[in-house]
C-alpha positions in Angstrom: -30.0 -164.6 90.2 -29.7 -165.6 86.9 -33.9 -165.7 86.6 -34.0 -161.8 88.0 -31.1 -161.0 85.3 -33.5 -162.7 83.0 -36.7 -160.8 84.5 -34.5 -157.4 84.3 -33.9 -158.1 80.7 -37.3 -158.6 79.6 -38.9 -155.8 81.6 -36.5 -153.5 80.1 -37.2 -154.7 76.6 -40.8 -154.2 77.3 -39.9 -150.5 78.0 -38.3 -150.2 75.2 -41.3 -151.2 73.1 -43.6 -149.4 75.5 -41.5 -146.3 75.5 -41.6 -146.6 71.4 -45.3 -146.1 71.0 -44.7 -142.3 72.4 -42.5 -141.6 70.0 -42.7 -139.1 67.4 -40.2 -139.4 64.8 -41.1 -135.5 63.7 -40.8 -133.6 66.9 -38.3 -135.8 68.4 -36.9 -133.5 71.1 -40.3 -131.9 72.6 -42.6 -133.2 74.7 -43.6 -136.8 75.5 -41.5 -137.9 72.6 -38.2 -136.7 74.8 -39.4 -138.3 78.0 -39.7 -141.6 75.7 -36.7 -141.5 73.8 -34.7 -140.9 77.6 -36.7 -143.8 78.5 -35.4 -146.0 75.5 -31.5 -145.2 76.2 -32.1 -146.6 79.7 -33.7 -149.0 79.4 -31.0 -150.0 76.4 -28.5 -149.2 78.8 -30.1 -151.5 81.1 -29.8 -154.3 78.7 -26.2 -153.8 77.8 -25.3 -154.0 81.6 -27.8 -156.9 82.6 -25.5 -158.8 79.6 -22.2 -157.8 80.7 -23.1 -159.0 84.2 -24.5 -162.4 82.6 -21.1 -162.9 80.8 -18.4 -162.0 83.7 -20.6 -164.6 85.8 -19.8 -167.1 83.3 -16.7 -166.2 83.2 -15.9 -166.3 86.7 -17.4 -169.9 86.6 -15.3 -171.6 84.4 -12.2 -169.3 85.5 -12.8 -171.3 89.2 -13.3 -174.5 87.7 
């Protein structure tokens, strides 16, 4: 399970980098730039959720000992 979480984090970071190549800073809310911004936001949320999951699993393992 831990390897899957790290894989998902790496995949989300890769998608952030990929979507940032389509981001146009002059027209942020139009066309492909809007889609890239949504993709960056969604990938960032995935990274945060996976880190929270890792922390909660570590706390759960320590509390069971």
